[in-house]
MARGUFI-689981 format. One record per atom (N, C-alpha, C): residue in one letter; x, y, z. Coordinates in steps of 0.1 Angstrom, whole numbers, padded with zeros to 4 digits, always signed. Layout:
aXYZ
...
! end
This chain:
x+0008-0012+0000
x-0001+0001+0001
x+0007+0014-0002
x+0007+0019-0009
x+0017+0031-0013
x+0010+0043-0003
x+0017+0056-0006
x+0013+0063+0005
x-0003+0073+0001
x-0003+0073-0015
x-0013+0077-0020
x-0024+0070-0018
x-0023+0055-0016
x-0038+0048-0015
x-0042+0050+0000
x-0032+0053+0010
x-0032+0057+0024
x-0042+0066+0028
x-0035+0077+0020
x-0042+0092+0020
x-0054+0091+0018
x-0058+0087+0004
x-0070+0080-0003
x-0083+0072+0008
x-0075+0066+0015
x-0088+0054+0024
x-0089+0063+0036
x-0079+0071+0038
x-0080+0083+0051
x-0088+0092+0046
x-0094+0096+0034
x-0101+0113+0029
x-0118+0103+0033
x-0116+0091+0021
x-0130+0083+0028
x-0134+0081+0040
x-0122+0076+0049
x-0128+0072+0062
x-0136+0085+0070
x-0126+0096+0067
x-0128+0111+0075
x-0140+0114+0067
x-0144+0111+0053
x-0159+0123+0047
x-0171+0113+0057
x-0169+0099+0061
x-0178+0090+0067
x-0176+0096+0081
x-0166+0098+0085
x-0166+0106+0099
x-0176+0118+0107
x-0176+0123+0093
x-0181+0141+0095
x-0195+0134+0098
x-0201+0122+0092
x-0213+0126+0089
x-0219+0117+0101
x-0215+0102+0105
x-0214+0094+0118
x-0208+0093+0126
x-0196+0101+0131
x-0187+0102+0141
x-0180+0089+0141
x-0181+0079+0151
x-0179+0070+0153
x-0185+0058+0153
x-0201+0057+0149
x-0214+0052+0150
x-0208+0046+0141
x-0196+0036+0135
x-0191+0031+0123
x-0188+0018+0122
x-0193+0008+0115
x-0187-0006+0115
x-0177-0007+0101
x-0166-0012+0100
x-0163-0014+0091
x-0159-0030+0090
x-0166-0036+0079
x-0161-0052+0076
x-0152-0051+0067
x-0140-0060+0069
x-0133-0062+0063
x-0131-0079+0053
x-0126-0073+0041
x-0127-0090+0038
x-0117-0099+0040
x-0118-0108+0055
x-0111-0113+0058
x-0099-0107+0067
x-0090-0119+0070
x-0078-0116+0081
x-0069-0105+0077
x-0066-0113+0065
x-0053-0104+0059
x-0054-0089+0054
x-0065-0090+0050
x-0073-0073+0052
x-0072-0067+0061
x-0074-0071+0072
x-0081-0067+0085
x-0065-0065+0092
x-0053-0073+0093
x-0042-0073+0094
x-0033-0063+0091
x-0038-0059+0075
x-0031-0049+0067
x-0028-0040+0072
x-0051-0032+0077
x-0056-0022+0082
x-0045-0014+0093
x-0047-0026+0103
x-0037-0022+0118
x-0024-0024+0114
x-0015-0025+0106
x-0006-0026+0102
x+0000-0008+0096
x-0011-0005+0085
x-0009+0007+0084
x-0016+0020+0093
x-0024+0017+0104
x-0026+0022+0114
x-0042+0032+0106
x-0046+0021+0099
x-0060+0028+0095
x-0073+0022+0102
x-0070+0017+0113
x-0083+0015+0119
x-0088+0025+0132
x-0089+0039+0125
x-0091+0048+0139
x-0106+0050+0128
x-0117+0054+0136
x-0132+0058+0128
x-0138+0048+0130
x-0145+0040+0145
x-0153+0034+0143
x-0149+0018+0147
x-0157+0009+0146
x-0156-0004+0149
x-0147-0014+0137
x-0139-0024+0141
x-0131-0031+0128
x-0135-0045+0129
x-0139-0056+0121
x-0144-0069+0123
x-0137-0074+0109
x-0132-0088+0106
x-0131-0093+0093
x-0139-0104+0094
x-0146-0106+0076
x-0152-0115+0072
x-0143-0128+0067
x-0144-0137+0077
x-0132-0148+0077
x-0144-0160+0071
x-0147-0160+0058
x-0149-0169+0052
x-0149-0172+0036
x-0156-0182+0032
x-0146-0184+0016
x-0161-0188+0010
x-0172-0179+0009
x-0186-0185+0005
x-0189-0186-0012
x-0177-0187-0017
x-0179-0196-0028
x-0173-0210-0032
x-0172-0210-0020
x-0171-0229-0019
x-0180-0234-0009
x-0185-0247-0011
x-0193-0258-0002
x-0203-0247-0001
x-0214-0256+0003
x-0234-0253+0007
x-0234-0243+0018
x-0244-0241+0013
x-0253-0230+0024
x-0268-0231+0025
x-0273-0221+0032
x-0288-0221+0034
x-0289-0210+0034
x-0305-0206+0031
x-0316-0194+0032
x-0309-0182+0042
x-0311-0190+0058
x-0311-0181+0066
x-0296-0181+0075
x-0290-0169+0066
x-0276-0167+0069
x-0271-0162+0084
x-0264-0171+0091
x-0258-0174+0104
x-0265-0179+0116
x-0274-0186+0105
x-0283-0197+0113
x-0274-0206+0119
x-0283-0213+0133
x-0275-0227+0133
x-0267-0237+0124
x-0284-0240+0112
x-0279-0249+0102
x-0270-0244+0096
x-0269-0227+0088
x-0257-0225+0085
x-0249-0225+0089
x-0243-0223+0101
x-0231-0225+0108
x-0230-0241+0106
x-0235-0250+0111
x-0234-0263+0109
x-0227-0270+0097
x-0236-0265+0085
x-0235-0265+0070
x-0218-0263+0068
x-0215-0247+0071
x-0204-0242+0066
x-0193-0251+0073
x-0192-0253+0086
x-0185-0255+0093
x-0179-0274+0087
x-0192-0283+0083
x-0187-0292+0074
x-0181-0294+0067
x-0185-0279+0056
x-0180-0277+0041
x-0166-0280+0044
x-0160-0269+0056
x-0147-0266+0058
x-0141-0273+0064
x-0146-0286+0066
x-0141-0296+0076
x-0134-0289+0083
x-0140-0286+0093
x-0134-0282+0106
x-0150-0283+0114
x-0143-0288+0129
x-0159-0284+0141
x-0164-0269+0144
x-0175-0274+0147
x-0182-0260+0147
x-0176-0252+0161
x-0170-0256+0166
x-0166-0247+0177
x-0153-0245+0169
x-0144-0243+0158
x-0136-0239+0152
x-0140-0229+0147
x-0153-0233+0137
x-0157-0221+0129
x-0164-0216+0134
x-0170-0212+0147
x-0175-0202+0154
x-0164-0193+0157
x-0156-0197+0167
x-0140-0193+0168
x-0135-0185+0154
x-0137-0189+0146
x-0133-0180+0132
x-0135-0175+0126
x-0149-0174+0122
x-0157-0167+0113
x-0167-0159+0124
x-0175-0169+0133
x-0187-0162+0139
x-0181-0148+0154
x-0170-0155+0158
x-0169-0145+0170
x-0161-0130+0167
x-0155-0131+0155
x-0151-0117+0153
x-0161-0108+0146
x-0168-0114+0144
x-0182-0108+0141
x-0194-0101+0151
x-0189-0101+0166
x-0200-0100+0174
x-0204-0085+0172
x-0199-0076+0168
x-0197-0060+0168
x-0214-0062+0162
x-0208-0070+0149
x-0225-0068+0139
x-0233-0075+0142
x-0233-0086+0150
x-0242-0089+0155
x-0253-0080+0168
x-0242-0075+0176
x-0249-0072+0189
x-0253-0056+0191
x-0242-0052+0183
x-0244-0031+0178
x-0254-0032+0168
x-0257-0018+0171
x-0263-0014+0163
x-0256+0000+0156
x-0254+0002+0143
x-0245+0014+0141
x-0254+0021+0125
x-0252+0032+0128
x-0258+0046+0119
x-0250+0040+0103
x-0239+0035+0103
x-0231+0034+0090
x-0222+0019+0095
x-0223+0013+0082
x-0215-0002+0081
x-0210+0001+0066
x-0196-0002+0065
x-0184+0000+0055
x-0183-0014+0051
x-0183-0015+0037
x-0178-0029+0035
x-0167-0028+0026
x-0156-0030+0029
x-0141-0031+0025
x-0138-0044+0017
x-0139-0045+0002
x-0138-0060-0004
x-0135-0056-0015
x-0126-0064-0021
x-0117-0069-0033
x-0127-0072-0043
x-0124-0064-0059
x-0133-0071-0070
x-0134-0085-0076
x-0129-0093-0071
x-0125-0104-0076
x-0140-0114-0072
x-0136-0125-0074
x-0148-0132-0076
x-0152-0138-0061
x-0143-0141-0053
x-0138-0147-0042
x-0149-0135-0030
x-0139-0125-0031
x-0146-0113-0025
x-0162-0111-0029
x-0161-0108-0037
x-0175-0105-0047
x-0186-0116-0039
x-0188-0126-0039
x-0194-0140-0032
x-0196-0133-0018
x-0183-0132-0014
x-0187-0129-0001
x-0190-0117+0004
x-0192-0105-0001
x-0197-0092+0000
x-0214-0095-0009
x-0220-0104-0015
x-0229-0107-0016
x-0236-0112+0001
x-0231-0121+0002
x-0232-0130+0014
x-0237-0117+0024
x-0229-0106+0029
x-0231-0099+0043
x-0240-0089+0034
x-0241-0088+0024
x-0254-0080+0020
x-0267-0087+0025
x-0266-0095+0024
x-0283-0105+0021
x-0281-0104+0036
x-0271-0105+0040
x-0274-0108+0062
x-0278-0094+0063
x-0272-0084+0060
x-0279-0067+0065
x-0293-0068+0059
x-0299-0074+0051
x-0314-0072+0045
x-0320-0081+0055
x-0311-0096+0056
x-0320-0102+0063
x-0325-0099+0079
x-0316-0088+0086
x-0313-0083+0102
x-0319-0070+0097
x-0328-0070+0088
x-0332-0054+0084
x-0328-0042+0091
x-0314-0045+0086
x-0305-0027+0092
x-0311-0015+0083
x-0309-0010+0083
x-0319+0003+0084
x-0308+0017+0081
x-0297+0017+0085
x-0285+0022+0086
x-0277+0023+0071
x-0270+0038+0066
x-0262+0039+0053
x-0252+0029+0057
x-0254+0023+0041
x-0242+0011+0037
x-0233+0015+0028
x-0221+0014+0027
x-0209+0021+0018
x-0201+0007+0015
x-0204+0004+0000
x-0192-0005-0002
x-0176+0002-0011
x-0165-0002-0005
x-0154+0000-0006
x-0148-0009-0017
x-0149-0006-0031
x-0142-0014-0041
x-0126-0014-0038
x-0118-0023-0033
x-0098-0024-0027
x-0097-0035-0037
x-0083-0027-0043
x-0082-0035-0052
x-0069-0042-0044
x-0071-0053-0044
x-0064-0060-0032
x-0043-0058-0034
x-0042-0056-0045
x-0026-0054-0052
x-0021-0043-0047
x-0027-0032-0049
x-0025-0015-0047
x-0032-0007-0039
x-0043-0016-0032
x-0053-0007-0022
x-0059+0011-0028
x-0060+0005-0042
x-0064+0019-0046
x-0083+0019-0043
x-0089+0023-0039
x-0102+0021-0035
x-0110+0032-0045
x-0123+0025-0046
x-0135+0034-0049
x-0151+0029-0040
x-0158+0042-0039
x-0171+0041-0027
x-0182+0039-0039
x-0190+0031-0034
x-0203+0032-0041
x-0211+0031-0027
x-0222+0037-0029
x-0234+0037-0018
x-0245+0025-0019
x-0246+0016-0012
x-0254+0006-0015
x-0267+0009-0013
x-0278+0004-0014
x-0295+0005-0013
x-0298-0010-0003
x-0300-0015+0007
x-0302-0030+0007
x-0319-0034+0001
x-0319-0039-0014
x-0327-0044-0017
x-0328-0055-0026
x-0331-0064-0024
x-0329-0075-0032
x-0326-0085-0033
x-0312-0082-0022
x-0297-0089-0016
x-0299-0102-0016
x-0309-0108-0002
x-0320-0118+0000
x-0319-0129-0005
x-0325-0122-0021
x-0331-0130-0029
x-0319-0132-0041
x-0315-0126-0045
x-0301-0129-0054
x-0293-0140-0043
x-0289-0134-0034
x-0281-0146-0027
x-0283-0163-0025
x-0299-0162-0027
x-0308-0178-0029
x-0300-0181-0044
x-0305-0169-0049
x-0305-0177-0064
x-0288-0180-0069
x-0277-0171-0065
x-0267-0176-0069
x-0261-0183-0060
x-0265-0186-0049
x-0257-0196-0038
x-0262-0208-0035
x-0279-0208-0035
x-0285-0224-0036
x-0292-0223-0050
x-0293-0218-0055
x-0300-0224-0065
x-0292-0222-0080
x-0282-0214-0080
x-0271-0215-0092
x-0272-0212-0102
x-0282-0201-0101
x-0284-0194-0113
x-0278-0177-0115
x-0277-0172-0127
x-0274-0159-0127
x-0289-0150-0122
x-0289-0144-0114
x-0300-0137-0114
x-0303-0125-0120
x-0318-0120-0119
x-0325-0108-0135
x-0323-0096-0127
x-0321-0095-0115
x-0323-0083-0113
x-0306-0075-0113
x-0308-0060-0114
x-0298-0050-0120
x-0289-0055-0111
x-0274-0057-0112
x-0263-0059-0102
x-0254-0044-0103
x-0242-0045-0097
x-0232-0033-0097
x-0223-0044-0110
x-0218-0035-0117
x-0208-0047-0126
x-0198-0049-0121
x-0195-0050-0108
x-0184-0057-0102
x-0190-0070-0094
x-0204-0067-0091
x-0207-0077-0087
x-0215-0090-0101
x-0219-0082-0114
x-0220-0093-0120
x-0207-0102-0118
x-0200-0096-0124
x-0186-0100-0132
x-0186-0111-0120
x-0190-0113-0107
x-0181-0119-0098
x-0191-0132-0097
x-0203-0128-0099
x-0213-0139-0101
x-0212-0148-0112
x-0208-0144-0124
x-0206-0152-0135
x-0194-0159-0134
x-0180-0157-0127
x-0169-0160-0123
x-0173-0177-0117
x-0184-0170-0105
x-0184-0181-0095
x-0198-0191-0103
x-0206-0188-0110
x-0211-0200-0117
x-0205-0208-0126
x-0192-0204-0133
x-0185-0210-0140
x-0175-0219-0131
x-0169-0208-0117
x-0162-0220-0108
x-0167-0235-0105
x-0178-0231-0100
x-0188-0242-0095
x-0191-0254-0107
x-0186-0251-0117
x-0193-0265-0130
x-0182-0272-0120
x-0183-0286-0129
x-0173-0299-0125
x-0164-0294-0134
x-0164-0289-0144
x-0155-0292-0158
x-0158-0276-0162
x-0144-0268-0156
x-0143-0253-0161
x-0131-0250-0164
x-0125-0233-0165
x-0114-0234-0173
x-0102-0236-0163
x-0106-0235-0148
x-0094-0239-0140
x-0095-0255-0140
x-0098-0262-0139
x-0098-0275-0138
x-0092-0278-0151
x-0097-0274-0163
x-0087-0275-0172
x-0070-0274-0177
x-0071-0264-0168
x-0056-0260-0168
x-0046-0265-0156
x-0053-0271-0147
x-0051-0281-0137
x-0047-0292-0144
x-0055-0300-0153
x-0053-0314-0161
x-0041-0308-0171
x-0040-0300-0178
x-0032-0294-0188
x-0013-0296-0177
x-0015-0291-0168
x-0001-0287-0161
x+0002-0296-0149
x-0004-0311-0150
x-0005-0320-0140
x+0011-0326-0136
x+0017-0326-0147
x+0037-0326-0147
x+0041-0319-0137
x+0033-0305-0132
x+0041-0297-0122
x+0038-0304-0109
x+0047-0297-0099
x+0044-0300-0085
x+0034-0292-0083
x+0032-0295-0066
x+0021-0290-0060
x+0019-0267-0064
x+0035-0270-0060
x+0040-0256-0052
x+0038-0247-0065
x+0045-0256-0080
x+0050-0248-0087
x+0037-0247-0097
x+0027-0252-0097
x+0012-0253-0101
x+0002-0244-0090
x+0007-0238-0083
x+0000-0233-0075
x+0002-0220-0085
x+0013-0215-0077
x+0016-0203-0085
x+0014-0203-0098
x+0013-0208-0110
x+0007-0204-0122
x-0004-0206-0118
x-0016-0208-0108
x-0028-0208-0104
x-0031-0190-0107
x-0026-0188-0093
x-0021-0174-0090
x-0025-0163-0103
x-0009-0168-0108
x-0009-0158-0118
x-0020-0157-0133
x-0027-0168-0133
x-0031-0170-0147
x-0046-0170-0140
x-0050-0168-0129
x-0068-0165-0127
x-0066-0159-0114
x-0061-0145-0114
x-0069-0136-0101
x-0077-0131-0097
x-0084-0130-0113
x-0096-0124-0110
x-0110-0136-0104
x-0104-0149-0097
x-0110-0153-0090
x-0108-0150-0079
x-0096-0148-0077
x-0093-0146-0060
x-0090-0154-0055
x-0086-0168-0055
x-0084-0180-0052
x-0075-0183-0041
x-0078-0189-0029
x-0063-0191-0022
x-0063-0202-0023
x-0049-0213-0015
x-0040-0222-0018
x-0051-0235-0017
x-0059-0232-0004
x-0068-0243-0003
x-0080-0247-0011
x-0086-0236-0019
x-0094-0239-0031
x-0087-0243-0041
x-0072-0241-0044
x-0066-0247-0052
x-0063-0260-0052
x-0063-0263-0040
x-0059-0278-0034
x-0067-0284-0037
x-0078-0280-0030
x-0089-0293-0034
x-0095-0294-0049
x-0093-0283-0056
x-0094-0288-0069
x-0090-0295-0076
x-0069-0296-0068
x-0065-0301-0077
x-0063-0317-0071
x-0068-0322-0057
x-0067-0333-0052
x-0082-0340-0056
x-0091-0333-0060
x-0103-0337-0067
x-0101-0345-0080
x-0090-0337-0090
x-0089-0343-0105
x-0073-0352-0102
x-0071-0354-0089
x-0058-0368-0087
x-0064-0381-0088
! end
Protein backbone atom coordinates (compact mmCIF):
# COMPACT_ATOMS: atom_id res chain seq x y z
CA UNK A 1 0.00 0.00 0.00
CA UNK A 2 1.67 3.22 -1.11
CA UNK A 3 1.21 6.57 0.61
CA UNK A 4 -1.21 7.93 -2.01
CA UNK A 5 -3.64 5.06 -1.49
CA UNK A 6 -3.25 5.29 2.28
CA UNK A 7 -4.16 8.99 2.06
CA UNK A 8 -7.17 8.25 -0.18
CA UNK A 9 -8.44 5.61 2.24
CA UNK A 10 -7.97 8.10 5.06
CA UNK A 11 -9.93 10.77 3.15
CA UNK A 12 -12.85 8.39 2.52
CA UNK A 13 -12.89 7.38 6.18
CA UNK A 14 -12.81 11.01 7.34
CA UNK A 15 -15.71 11.92 5.03
CA UNK A 16 -17.83 9.17 6.59
CA UNK A 17 -16.69 10.16 10.09
CA UNK A 18 -17.90 13.72 9.45
CA UNK A 19 -21.41 12.30 8.87
CA UNK A 20 -21.58 9.54 11.49
CA UNK A 21 -18.87 10.21 14.07
CA UNK A 22 -17.59 6.96 15.58
CA UNK A 23 -20.90 5.12 15.07
CA UNK A 24 -19.43 3.15 12.14
CA UNK A 25 -18.71 -0.54 11.58
CA UNK A 26 -16.07 -1.42 9.02
CA UNK A 27 -16.28 -5.00 7.70
CA UNK A 28 -13.13 -6.14 5.92
CA UNK A 29 -12.84 -9.13 3.61
CA UNK A 30 -10.71 -11.53 5.61
CA UNK A 31 -8.01 -11.58 8.23
CA UNK A 32 -5.28 -10.50 5.81
CA UNK A 33 -6.98 -7.20 4.95
CA UNK A 34 -7.81 -6.71 8.63
CA UNK A 35 -4.13 -7.09 9.55
CA UNK A 36 -3.06 -4.82 6.68
CA UNK A 37 -5.33 -2.04 7.95
CA UNK A 38 -3.94 -2.55 11.46
CA UNK A 39 -0.35 -2.47 10.19
CA UNK A 40 -0.93 0.80 8.33
CA UNK A 41 -2.75 2.38 11.30
CA UNK A 42 -6.02 2.70 9.38
CA UNK A 43 -8.29 1.56 12.19
CA UNK A 44 -9.41 4.88 13.58
CA UNK A 45 -13.05 6.05 13.10
CA UNK A 46 -15.36 3.30 14.31
CA UNK A 47 -15.07 -0.44 14.82
CA UNK A 48 -13.35 -2.98 12.53
CA UNK A 49 -14.11 -6.67 12.02
CA UNK A 50 -12.94 -9.26 9.47
CA UNK A 51 -15.32 -11.45 7.45
CA UNK A 52 -13.40 -14.73 7.58
CA UNK A 53 -15.31 -16.88 5.11
CA UNK A 54 -14.99 -18.35 1.62
CA UNK A 55 -18.62 -18.37 0.51
CA UNK A 56 -17.68 -19.38 -3.03
CA UNK A 57 -16.91 -22.86 -1.65
CA UNK A 58 -19.29 -25.44 -0.15
CA UNK A 59 -23.04 -25.42 0.51
CA UNK A 60 -24.99 -22.78 2.39
CA UNK A 61 -28.52 -22.04 3.67
CA UNK A 62 -31.09 -19.30 3.11
CA UNK A 63 -30.93 -18.07 6.73
CA UNK A 64 -27.43 -16.63 7.06
CA UNK A 65 -25.68 -17.26 10.40
CA UNK A 66 -28.51 -19.49 11.61
CA UNK A 67 -27.51 -22.65 13.51
CA UNK A 68 -28.06 -24.67 10.33
CA UNK A 69 -25.89 -22.24 8.34
CA UNK A 70 -23.02 -22.52 10.82
CA UNK A 71 -23.22 -26.32 10.90
CA UNK A 72 -23.28 -26.66 7.12
CA UNK A 73 -20.46 -24.17 6.64
CA UNK A 74 -18.30 -25.86 9.30
CA UNK A 75 -18.93 -29.26 7.71
CA UNK A 76 -18.04 -27.93 4.26
CA UNK A 77 -14.78 -26.45 5.54
CA UNK A 78 -14.11 -29.75 7.37
CA UNK A 79 -13.64 -28.11 10.76
CA UNK A 80 -15.50 -28.60 14.07
CA UNK A 81 -18.37 -26.20 14.69
CA UNK A 82 -16.47 -24.70 17.64
CA UNK A 83 -13.53 -23.84 15.38
CA UNK A 84 -15.82 -22.31 12.74
CA UNK A 85 -17.47 -20.15 15.36
CA UNK A 86 -14.09 -19.05 16.71
CA UNK A 87 -12.71 -18.12 13.27
CA UNK A 88 -15.79 -16.74 11.53
CA UNK A 89 -18.57 -15.95 14.00
CA UNK A 90 -16.80 -14.55 17.07
CA UNK A 91 -14.97 -11.76 15.16
CA UNK A 92 -18.39 -10.51 13.96
CA UNK A 93 -19.89 -10.07 17.44
CA UNK A 94 -20.00 -6.28 16.95
CA UNK A 95 -22.18 -6.78 13.87
CA UNK A 96 -24.56 -9.10 15.71
CA UNK A 97 -24.87 -7.17 18.97
CA UNK A 98 -24.45 -3.46 18.18
CA UNK A 99 -26.52 -1.05 16.12
CA UNK A 100 -24.50 1.28 13.89
CA UNK A 101 -25.58 4.31 11.90
CA UNK A 102 -23.23 3.33 9.08
CA UNK A 103 -21.60 0.12 7.85
CA UNK A 104 -18.66 0.28 5.44
CA UNK A 105 -17.78 -2.86 3.48
CA UNK A 106 -14.17 -3.16 2.30
CA UNK A 107 -14.06 -5.96 -0.28
CA UNK A 108 -11.98 -6.74 -3.35
CA UNK A 109 -13.21 -6.86 -6.93
CA UNK A 110 -12.44 -10.55 -7.52
CA UNK A 111 -14.94 -13.43 -7.47
CA UNK A 112 -13.99 -14.67 -3.98
CA UNK A 113 -14.58 -11.23 -2.44
CA UNK A 114 -17.75 -10.48 -4.40
CA UNK A 115 -19.48 -13.67 -3.25
CA UNK A 116 -18.52 -12.81 0.33
CA UNK A 117 -19.84 -9.27 -0.21
CA UNK A 118 -23.14 -10.62 -1.56
CA UNK A 119 -23.50 -12.77 1.57
CA UNK A 120 -22.89 -9.80 3.89
CA UNK A 121 -25.38 -7.62 2.00
CA UNK A 122 -27.98 -10.40 2.14
CA UNK A 123 -27.38 -10.76 5.89
CA UNK A 124 -27.75 -7.00 6.49
CA UNK A 125 -31.06 -7.11 4.63
CA UNK A 126 -32.08 -10.24 6.58
CA UNK A 127 -31.44 -8.49 9.90
CA UNK A 128 -33.42 -5.42 8.79
CA UNK A 129 -30.47 -3.02 8.95
CA UNK A 130 -31.73 0.51 8.18
CA UNK A 131 -28.55 2.59 8.38
CA UNK A 132 -26.27 3.74 5.58
CA UNK A 133 -24.18 1.14 3.74
CA UNK A 134 -21.10 1.95 1.67
CA UNK A 135 -19.12 -0.51 -0.43
CA UNK A 136 -15.45 0.37 -0.83
CA UNK A 137 -14.04 -1.63 -3.73
CA UNK A 138 -10.44 -2.44 -2.85
CA UNK A 139 -7.93 -3.57 -5.46
CA UNK A 140 -5.95 -5.77 -3.11
CA UNK A 141 -2.67 -5.60 -5.03
CA UNK A 142 -2.52 -1.79 -4.90
CA UNK A 143 -5.21 -0.87 -2.34
CA UNK A 144 -6.76 1.55 -4.82
CA UNK A 145 -10.30 2.24 -3.52
CA UNK A 146 -13.63 3.30 -5.05
CA UNK A 147 -16.79 4.09 -3.05
CA UNK A 148 -20.37 3.07 -3.86
CA UNK A 149 -23.43 3.70 -1.70
CA UNK A 150 -25.57 0.55 -1.41
CA UNK A 151 -29.34 0.33 -1.05
CA UNK A 152 -30.32 -2.89 0.72
CA UNK A 153 -32.99 -4.20 -1.59
CA UNK A 154 -33.21 -7.66 -3.17
CA UNK A 155 -29.90 -9.03 -1.94
CA UNK A 156 -31.47 -11.91 0.01
CA UNK A 157 -33.17 -13.10 -3.16
CA UNK A 158 -30.00 -12.65 -5.21
CA UNK A 159 -27.99 -14.57 -2.59
CA UNK A 160 -30.42 -17.50 -2.74
CA UNK A 161 -30.56 -17.49 -6.54
CA UNK A 162 -26.77 -17.54 -6.81
CA UNK A 163 -25.50 -19.57 -3.84
CA UNK A 164 -28.38 -22.01 -3.37
CA UNK A 165 -30.01 -22.35 -6.81
CA UNK A 166 -26.80 -21.60 -8.76
CA UNK A 167 -28.28 -19.39 -11.41
CA UNK A 168 -27.63 -15.89 -12.71
CA UNK A 169 -30.11 -13.44 -11.16
CA UNK A 170 -32.28 -11.19 -13.30
CA UNK A 171 -31.91 -8.22 -10.95
CA UNK A 172 -29.78 -5.24 -11.91
CA UNK A 173 -26.35 -5.62 -10.32
CA UNK A 174 -23.23 -3.55 -9.89
CA UNK A 175 -20.87 -4.49 -12.76
CA UNK A 176 -18.24 -5.76 -10.31
CA UNK A 177 -20.76 -8.04 -8.57
CA UNK A 178 -22.20 -9.26 -11.88
CA UNK A 179 -18.71 -10.26 -12.98
CA UNK A 180 -18.07 -11.98 -9.65
CA UNK A 181 -21.30 -13.97 -9.89
CA UNK A 182 -20.60 -14.95 -13.49
CA UNK A 183 -17.17 -16.26 -12.49
CA UNK A 184 -18.65 -18.08 -9.49
CA UNK A 185 -21.14 -19.94 -11.69
CA UNK A 186 -18.22 -20.95 -13.93
CA UNK A 187 -16.09 -21.98 -10.94
CA UNK A 188 -18.68 -24.37 -9.47
CA UNK A 189 -18.98 -26.34 -12.71
CA UNK A 190 -17.35 -29.79 -12.60
CA UNK A 191 -15.38 -28.85 -15.70
CA UNK A 192 -14.27 -25.24 -15.91
CA UNK A 193 -11.30 -23.21 -17.13
CA UNK A 194 -9.43 -23.74 -13.86
CA UNK A 195 -9.81 -27.54 -13.83
CA UNK A 196 -8.80 -27.58 -17.51
CA UNK A 197 -5.63 -25.66 -16.62
CA UNK A 198 -4.85 -28.05 -13.75
CA UNK A 199 -5.27 -31.09 -16.01
CA UNK A 200 -3.00 -29.52 -18.61
CA UNK A 201 -0.22 -28.95 -16.05
CA UNK A 202 -0.37 -32.15 -14.01
CA UNK A 203 3.36 -32.64 -14.55
CA UNK A 204 4.11 -29.66 -12.26
CA UNK A 205 4.69 -29.91 -8.52
CA UNK A 206 1.92 -28.62 -6.27
CA UNK A 207 3.86 -25.45 -5.44
CA UNK A 208 4.68 -24.77 -9.10
CA UNK A 209 1.08 -25.30 -10.14
CA UNK A 210 -0.20 -23.07 -7.36
CA UNK A 211 2.02 -20.22 -8.52
CA UNK A 212 0.81 -20.65 -12.09
CA UNK A 213 -2.81 -20.66 -10.96
CA UNK A 214 -2.36 -17.50 -8.90
CA UNK A 215 -0.78 -15.80 -11.92
CA UNK A 216 -3.30 -17.08 -14.48
CA UNK A 217 -6.56 -16.58 -12.53
CA UNK A 218 -6.20 -13.55 -10.21
CA UNK A 219 -9.75 -12.44 -11.08
CA UNK A 220 -11.10 -15.45 -9.18
CA UNK A 221 -9.27 -14.43 -6.00
CA UNK A 222 -8.91 -18.03 -4.85
CA UNK A 223 -6.44 -19.11 -2.18
CA UNK A 224 -4.24 -22.17 -1.92
CA UNK A 225 -6.90 -24.15 -0.03
CA UNK A 226 -9.42 -23.82 -2.85
CA UNK A 227 -6.85 -24.72 -5.51
CA UNK A 228 -5.49 -27.69 -3.56
CA UNK A 229 -9.03 -29.00 -3.13
CA UNK A 230 -9.50 -28.86 -6.91
CA UNK A 231 -6.15 -30.58 -7.48
CA UNK A 232 -7.03 -33.39 -5.08
CA UNK A 233 -10.42 -33.89 -6.73
CA UNK A 234 -8.69 -34.31 -10.11
CA UNK A 235 -5.90 -36.60 -8.91
